[in-house]
VOGU-3710 file (C-alpha; in Angstrom, 3 decimals, decimal comma):
1> xxxxxxxxxx> 8,195/2,411/-37,683  6,666/0,215/-40,359  2,901/-0,202/-40,067  2,744/-3,976/-40,507  -0,201/-3,931/-38,259  -2,469/-2,517/-40,617  -2,107/-5,862/-42,560  -1,421/-8,476/-39,746  -3,721/-7,072/-37,151  -0,651/-7,204/-34,754
11> xxxxxxxxxx> -0,726/-4,546/-32,052  2,553/-2,675/-32,399  1,760/0,892/-31,855  0,164/2,126/-28,535  -0,955/5,605/-28,524  -1,531/7,247/-25,096  -3,707/10,366/-25,249  -2,939/12,807/-22,356  0,023/13,332/-20,214  0,283/14,147/-16,507
21> xxxxxxxxxx> 1,131/11,440/-13,785  -1,392/8,923/-15,391  -0,083/9,329/-18,971  3,622/9,307/-18,335  3,497/6,534/-15,791  1,397/4,483/-18,023  3,951/5,164/-20,888  6,846/4,280/-18,592  5,333/1,001/-17,306  4,581/-0,143/-20,974
31> xxxxxxxxxx> 7,897/0,863/-22,447  9,817/-0,718/-19,780  8,042/-4,037/-20,109  8,650/-4,036/-23,978  11,904/-2,184/-24,209  13,370/-5,062/-26,254  10,843/-4,960/-28,898  10,928/-1,048/-28,764  14,828/-1,241/-29,467  14,292/-3,877/-32,310
41> xxxxxxxxxx> 11,773/-1,535/-33,927  8,839/-3,982/-33,507  6,912/-1,915/-30,982  6,121/1,814/-30,245  4,856/3,835/-27,489  3,595/7,243/-28,371  2,308/9,732/-25,903  0,152/12,645/-27,476  -0,082/15,541/-25,092  -1,858/18,772/-25,286
51> xxxxxxxxxx> 0,670/21,663/-24,579  -2,142/23,791/-23,544  -3,854/21,556/-20,778  -2,554/22,189/-17,220  -1,881/19,208/-14,948  -4,628/18,663/-12,142  -1,439/18,070/-9,734  -3,292/17,109/-6,652  -2,186/13,658/-6,261  0,756/14,144/-3,796
61> xxxxxxxxxx> 0,362/10,815/-1,899  1,503/7,367/-3,221  1,550/3,708/-2,242  4,705/1,485/-1,795  4,016/-0,113/-5,161  5,540/2,906/-6,546  8,956/1,829/-5,462  8,819/-1,311/-7,512  7,228/0,480/-10,534  9,843/3,200/-10,682
71> xxxxxxxxxx> 12,811/0,660/-10,075  11,331/-1,548/-12,999  11,317/1,773/-15,162  14,940/2,237/-14,415  14,240/5,458/-12,492  16,939/6,545/-9,953  15,356/7,133/-6,469  18,020/9,695/-5,770  16,880/11,636/-8,835  13,276/11,488/-7,691
81> xxxxxxxxxx> 14,039/13,137/-4,444  16,247/15,700/-6,169  13,915/16,766/-8,793  10,235/16,104/-7,605  10,494/17,816/-3,934  9,957/14,307/-2,614  9,545/13,104/0,901  8,923/9,833/2,532  5,400/8,512/3,416  4,936/5,789/6,126
91> xxxxxxxxxx> 1,185/5,874/6,338  -1,514/8,131/7,428  -2,744/9,655/10,679  -6,354/10,187/11,202  -7,505/12,842/13,272  -10,877/13,344/14,753  -12,630/10,702/12,780  -13,991/8,321/15,448  -15,341/10,845/18,403  -14,048/14,164/17,423
101> xxxxxxxxxx> -12,361/14,348/20,845  -9,008/16,167/21,362  -7,312/12,894/21,720  -8,955/11,085/18,932  -6,361/9,748/16,451  -5,035/6,614/15,040  -2,474/5,410/12,399  -2,791/3,416/9,368  0,931/2,561/8,892  2,389/0,844/5,723
111> xxxxxxxxxx> 4,093/-1,823/7,647  2,269/-5,212/8,321  1,804/-6,295/11,959  4,644/-8,171/13,405  4,857/-11,761/12,141  1,496/-11,207/9,955  2,181/-14,306/7,959  2,653/-16,489/11,037  -0,100/-15,312/13,379  -3,044/-12,892/13,631
121> xxxxxxxxxx> -2,103/-10,747/16,578  -5,520/-8,784/16,483  -7,373/-11,217/18,487  -4,745/-11,385/21,107  -4,509/-7,550/21,342  -8,342/-7,753/21,823  -8,270/-10,306/24,451  -5,789/-8,121/26,458  -8,182/-5,200/26,339  -6,387/-2,951/24,044
131> xxxxxxxxxx> -4,658/-0,697/26,551  -2,027/0,055/23,992  -3,182/1,339/20,473  -3,360/-1,526/17,980  -0,740/0,103/15,737  1,731/0,424/18,612  1,049/-3,048/19,986  1,889/-4,684/16,560  3,955/-2,285/14,570  6,751/0,212/15,238
141> xxxxxxxxxx> 5,711/2,687/12,413  3,245/4,881/14,400  6,022/5,736/16,925  8,685/6,169/14,136  6,203/8,768/12,620  5,563/10,508/16,017  9,211/10,947/16,400  9,626/12,652/12,931  12,035/9,856/11,611  12,613/8,594/8,246
151> xxxxxxxxxx> 11,998/4,932/7,261  15,555/4,141/6,188  19,097/5,388/6,597  21,448/6,983/3,871  23,324/3,622/3,897  20,063/1,797/2,782  20,257/1,189/-0,880  17,585/2,917/-3,237  14,116/1,335/-2,977  15,075/-0,689/-0,003
161> xxxxxxxxxx> 13,603/-0,091/3,319  13,874/-0,340/7,223  10,330/0,419/7,562  8,013/0,233/4,530  7,334/3,345/2,827  5,876/5,226/-0,096  6,279/8,921/-1,226  4,957/12,338/-0,902  5,882/14,297/-3,948  5,071/17,435/-6,006
171> xxxxxxxxxx> 2,634/16,156/-8,820  3,493/19,146/-10,926  7,211/18,170/-10,992  6,581/14,440/-11,067  4,980/14,393/-14,500  7,785/16,197/-16,349  10,498/14,022/-14,398  8,674/10,900/-15,836  8,461/12,559/-19,295  12,256/13,228/-19,283
181> xxxxxxxxxx> 13,000/9,670/-18,457  10,524/8,007/-20,824  11,646/9,993/-23,694  15,233/9,883/-23,002  15,899/6,388/-21,621  12,760/4,257/-22,565  12,284/5,381/-26,200  8,666/6,798/-25,736  7,804/9,287/-28,629  6,425/12,418/-27,251
191> xxxxxxxxxx> 3,922/14,409/-29,607  2,952/17,633/-28,128  -0,340/18,455/-29,881  -4,101/19,305/-29,226  -6,541/16,427/-30,225  -9,153/17,844/-32,452  -11,013/14,880/-33,350  -11,342/11,069/-33,068  -11,193/8,941/-36,286  -13,084/5,738/-35,883
201> xxxxxxxxxx> -13,402/2,538/-38,121  -16,750/1,015/-39,084  -16,582/-1,594/-36,401  -16,175/1,499/-33,824  -12,351/1,067/-33,125  -10,357/4,074/-32,788  -8,095/4,315/-36,001  -6,275/7,776/-35,157  -6,475/10,814/-33,386  -6,354/13,977/-35,578
211> xxxxxxxxxx> -4,383/16,832/-33,728  -4,011/20,408/-34,576  -0,067/20,584/-34,569  1,014/17,063/-35,710  -1,779/15,913/-37,921  -3,101/12,483/-37,688  -1,660/9,884/-35,261  -2,626/6,339/-35,784  -2,288/3,380/-33,536  -3,447/-0,136/-32,824
221> xxxxxxxxxx> -4,242/0,363/-28,956  -5,322/3,680/-27,585  -4,867/4,596/-23,802  -7,227/7,464/-22,755  -5,352/9,599/-20,054  -7,079/12,751/-21,048  -8,523/13,361/-17,398  -12,070/14,364/-16,486  -12,730/15,162/-20,108  -12,301/11,398/-21,038
231> xxxxxxxxxx> -12,066/12,267/-24,751  -11,730/8,813/-26,191  -13,756/6,455/-23,486  -16,386/8,995/-22,680  -16,819/11,297/-25,783  -15,989/9,020/-28,764  -17,003/5,709/-27,373  -19,729/6,834/-25,254  -18,929/4,452/-22,383  -21,209/5,733/-19,363
241> xxxxxxxxxx> -20,062/7,138/-16,092  -21,320/5,308/-12,864  -21,464/7,832/-9,933  -20,932/6,574/-6,315  -21,887/9,883/-4,683  -24,632/7,926/-2,769  -21,802/6,180/-0,956  -18,875/8,744/-0,818  -20,334/12,195/-0,316  -17,371/14,392/-0,713
251> xxxxxxxxxx> -17,538/16,211/-4,067  -15,315/19,523/-3,714  -11,687/20,113/-2,656  -10,125/23,401/-1,648  -6,169/23,093/-2,085  -3,428/25,221/-0,857  0,057/25,341/-0,771  1,535/26,196/2,670  5,107/27,360/3,131  7,034/26,468/6,221
261> xxxxxxxxxx> 7,693/29,357/8,892  11,203/27,786/9,272  13,061/26,201/6,311  14,427/23,680/8,680  10,956/22,817/10,074  10,262/19,002/10,717  8,450/17,111/7,708  5,887/14,772/8,747  6,474/11,296/7,052  2,833/10,527/7,058
271> xxxxxxxxxx> -0,299/12,173/5,569  -2,506/13,776/8,250  -6,072/13,462/7,692  -8,294/15,652/10,019  -11,894/15,296/10,104  -14,041/18,411/9,647  -17,855/19,170/10,088  -18,557/17,911/6,479  -15,321/16,212/5,369  -11,743/16,167/5,975
281> xxxxxxxxxx> -8,416/17,925/5,444  -5,318/16,427/4,091  -1,803/17,781/5,177  1,197/16,333/3,247  4,734/17,587/3,928  7,157/18,125/1,343  10,669/19,498/1,804  9,846/23,043/0,681  6,114/23,285/1,621  3,029/21,541/2,947
291> xxxxxxxxxx> 0,107/20,701/0,576  -3,099/21,101/2,213  -6,725/20,808/1,048  -10,258/20,433/2,452  -12,255/17,804/0,994  -15,962/18,074/1,577  -19,634/17,501/0,562  -21,319/20,540/-1,017  -24,565/19,134/0,111  -23,609/19,657/3,743
301> xxxxxxxxxx> -21,453/22,699/3,775  -20,964/25,833/1,473  -17,710/26,722/-0,271  -17,299/29,649/2,045  -17,833/27,946/5,302  -15,428/24,980/3,946  -12,680/27,585/3,239  -13,189/29,060/6,631  -12,610/25,656/8,320  -9,469/25,200/6,021
311> xxxxxxxxxx> -8,055/28,680/6,812  -8,763/28,003/10,644  -6,759/24,742/10,417  -3,827/26,524/8,705  -3,867/29,085/11,298  -1,678/32,584/11,185  -0,045/33,219/7,896  -2,850/31,566/5,813  -5,400/34,488/5,290  -3,781/35,630/1,954
321> xxxxxxxxxx> -2,794/32,159/0,519  -4,620/31,420/-2,849  -7,146/28,520/-2,820  -7,646/26,405/-5,744  -11,031/24,721/-5,972  -11,406/21,277/-7,452  -14,796/19,506/-8,298  -14,907/15,852/-7,581  -17,172/13,370/-9,552  -16,972/10,416/-7,546
331> xxxxxxxxxx> -17,301/7,256/-9,660  -15,863/5,222/-12,645  -16,748/4,172/-16,046  -19,109/1,238/-16,465  -16,340/-0,408/-18,705  -12,683/0,616/-18,620  -11,654/-1,138/-21,970  -13,952/-0,800/-24,892  -12,834/-1,900/-28,346  -9,227/-0,972/-28,568
341> xxxxxxxxxx> -9,317/2,050/-26,038  -8,521/1,552/-22,370  -9,152/4,287/-19,905  -6,457/4,928/-17,107  -6,265/7,753/-14,517  -9,033/10,418/-14,113  -10,619/9,293/-17,435  -11,489/5,949/-15,819  -12,848/7,627/-12,618  -12,087/9,289/-9,566
351> xxxxxxxxxx> -12,744/9,114/-5,919  -11,862/11,477/-2,891  -8,095/11,248/-2,187  -8,488/9,530/1,136  -5,739/6,807/1,328  -4,160/7,823/-1,896  -5,722/5,392/-4,259  -5,463/7,566/-7,506  -1,880/6,811/-8,514  -2,026/3,247/-7,394
361> xxxxxxxxxx> -4,937/2,638/-9,643  -2,812/3,944/-12,506  0,038/1,811/-11,455  -1,986/-1,392/-11,364  -3,936/-0,650/-14,620  -0,665/0,160/-16,518  0,997/-2,932/-15,200  -1,908/-5,205/-16,331  -1,991/-3,552/-19,707  1,723/-3,867/-20,164
371> xxxxxxxxxx> 1,848/-7,706/-18,925  -1,378/-8,673/-20,893  -0,618/-6,761/-24,099  -2,693/-8,316/-26,629  -0,638/-9,598/-29,529  -3,122/-9,155/-32,114  -6,517/-7,258/-32,538  -8,189/-10,621/-32,534  -7,323/-11,436/-28,907  -7,901/-7,901/-27,627
381> xxxxxxxxxx> -11,562/-8,446/-26,641  -10,486/-11,334/-24,381  -7,781/-9,272/-22,745  -10,255/-6,392/-22,304  -12,839/-8,546/-20,677  -10,339/-9,722/-18,020  -9,043/-6,041/-17,582  -12,492/-4,958/-17,100  -13,398/-7,753/-14,581  -10,292/-7,089/-12,475
391> xxxxxxxxxx> -10,491/-3,280/-12,602  -14,179/-3,180/-11,713  -13,275/-5,322/-8,961  -10,534/-3,135/-7,624  -12,732/-0,112/-7,808  -15,489/-1,632/-5,730  -12,983/-2,731/-3,106  -11,645/0,969/-2,899  -15,052/2,237/-2,694  -15,806/-0,154/0,181
401> xxxxxxxxxx> -12,547/0,599/1,897  -12,966/4,364/1,961  -16,538/4,130/3,115  -15,268/2,024/6,161  -13,443/5,053/7,611  -16,885/6,761/7,592  -19,304/3,960/8,877  -17,208/3,384/11,982  -17,583/6,694/13,212  -19,379/7,437/16,528
411> xxxxxxxxxx> -19,723/11,047/15,618  -23,190/12,517/15,429  -22,460/16,238/15,613  -23,385/17,109/12,114  -25,690/15,913/9,271  -22,554/14,839/7,245  -21,313/12,294/9,906  -25,116/11,118/10,654  -25,748/10,676/7,133  -22,496/8,603/6,447
421> xxxxxxxxxx> -23,752/5,912/8,949  -27,278/5,461/7,212  -27,331/1,870/6,200  -28,617/2,759/2,886  -25,349/4,225/2,035  -23,339/1,293/2,887  -22,352/-1,030/0,090  -23,601/-4,529/0,418  -20,302/-6,353/0,462  -18,953/-4,023/3,105
431> xxxxxxxxxx> -22,042/-4,462/5,137  -21,616/-8,245/5,092  -17,830/-8,001/6,236  -18,649/-5,656/9,058  -21,199/-8,501/10,244  -18,545/-11,105/9,775  -15,763/-9,074/11,353  -17,798/-8,761/14,618  -16,859/-12,565/15,197  -13,638/-13,034/13,275
441> xxxxxxxxxx> -10,804/-10,504/12,830  -9,833/-9,937/9,099  -6,512/-12,031/8,359  -5,261/-13,499/5,208  -2,160/-13,646/3,114  -3,186/-11,048/0,615  -0,027/-9,089/-0,529  -0,394/-5,525/-1,893  0,125/-6,420/-5,495  -2,092/-9,597/-5,607
451> xxxxxxxxxx> -4,414/-9,492/-8,532  -7,630/-8,359/-7,006  -6,762/-6,663/-3,806  -5,539/-3,078/-3,414  -5,476/-3,024/0,364  -4,254/-6,048/2,430  -6,027/-7,537/5,239  -3,642/-5,497/7,675  -5,189/-2,238/6,236  -8,531/-3,219/7,275
461> xxxxxxxxxx> -7,417/-4,141/11,014  -5,564/-0,951/11,328  -8,656/1,148/10,571  -11,291/-1,251/12,325  -9,143/-1,348/15,610  -7,894/2,210/15,202  -11,634/3,429/15,245  -12,736/1,429/18,152  -14,316/-1,615/16,363  -14,454/-4,818/18,683
471> xxxxxxxxxx> -14,451/-8,281/17,424  -15,679/-10,894/19,798  -12,843/-13,254/20,889  -13,220/-16,686/22,538  -10,177/-17,172/24,714  -10,021/-20,869/23,903  -9,712/-20,242/20,154  -6,238/-18,502/20,922  -5,110/-20,179/23,849  -2,602/-22,336/21,916
481> xxxxxxxxxx> -1,064/-19,403/20,302  -0,215/-17,347/23,373  3,484/-18,108/23,578  4,040/-17,053/19,882  2,079/-14,015/20,366  4,072/-12,860/23,374  7,202/-13,522/21,357  5,886/-11,414/18,351  5,016/-8,533/20,683  8,568/-8,654/22,254
491> xxxxxxxxxx> 10,080/-8,611/18,775  7,825/-5,632/17,897  8,962/-3,727/21,016  12,652/-4,574/20,280  12,206/-3,357/16,684  10,489/-0,298/17,829  13,517/0,815/20,168  16,007/-0,076/17,683  14,306/2,129/15,000  14,041/5,053/17,419
501> xxxxxxxxxx> 17,722/5,014/17,977  19,059/4,118/14,515  16,688/5,852/12,083  17,583/9,642/11,020  15,412/12,665/11,190  13,325/12,714/8,174  14,579/16,171/6,888  17,970/15,238/7,660  17,943/12,019/5,551  16,216/13,890/2,496
511> xxxxxxxxxx> 18,959/16,544/2,619  21,664/13,921/2,653  20,082/12,248/-0,245  20,139/15,217/-2,287  23,800/16,076/-1,213  25,263/12,411/-1,551  22,761/10,279/-3,067  21,436/6,656/-2,152  23,441/3,428/-3,272  21,849/1,890/-6,366
521> x> 20,168/-1,376/-5,894
//
């Protein structure tokens, strides 16, 4: 396309450096938002990707926002299941996080509590004494997961739901899947090449990346998706990294791909997160295998001991499975957008994979870039300031939410769990909220895609009350709501029974989707 931007200052060429899930998802979101300009030759999205750098490929869990993201990109949900070894995710089950006892488990489902916009059921559940788990009292999804059921039927259209859901998927297949769609349907130009240097202007802007195979690739806005290496935001622009390992201790992961003993074995439709002596194990069910990994603090356990815990969890048949070691540098950039470069994905930062925040941060960042795309270089700094404010807030809230899972523990059996409840490791905002929640339950109308918030108030409720936190309730404050609370509880019981009888087995639905496909929206 003609480089009018060199004269006018217009932002017409976006160059994404780095592929993987972060690069291709960002390319797809931007290209879909500006597809009319791309078709008219007024805008271009270029993705420069090294053919020699492997995909990290750990992020196999997602959030429900990915359904909207993929739908807006024009991706077929049927194709996602057929090509990415995808399964449904309806939440997470946390095992052993509170006391470590044999019966210690709770769900963080993806459905809101019954009638959440009408009434906060948490005080009513607390006043009743909590004989039933909070999740089961207000939501059908925990029992749906326990029964091994899917969140929809074959008659439910693509991206529509009976119970809210996200995906588990093979990250190694997801990125190439996105690449094919972006290049074949959305007009993204793919440049397979290794970046050898970064060319900057006198003002510090990036003018071009110089590659070994394709020469100089110029652009107006550059998106750094180069992973942990952060070639643009870190190396070229020297934006410092802000660690948060004083709050979140886990810094290493050992990952394994575990085959099923039986090809017809049930597929869990939720992530299973099982606490260990110095971290936790994720267990994600895909149609062909399980993705399992031990996330731990190297300050509290050796790699060898952590691997023994992982293999003990996996049981018979895991002795010879290869283990992949991944170092985690918890934290984020001090700024995410500097000059004409914005970092997305691992280049922006990384936290332990608890609650699957990695891909949703890519989605939210890409969406904000696409919707706030600066028209000219002259207004880019204004957009950058807004982007940095929102993104820094989001990272802070995710750190708070992840830490919440640790500070509520009653475990004192190892130094890892004892150190996690040290007040010095608790962020000030989270500490204030815990004091507030002792007297009033979190409840507000935040939707998941609200500008500032990643996790809605319901998510905090599920973790708080799943881990035995208690908010003081004055019966007089809820006396006028009793009738509505009883009605909503009855509606929840009815919905639970209906889903139990009408939803198919998880594996059965996946096989039917692959064979027959879902109806387009």
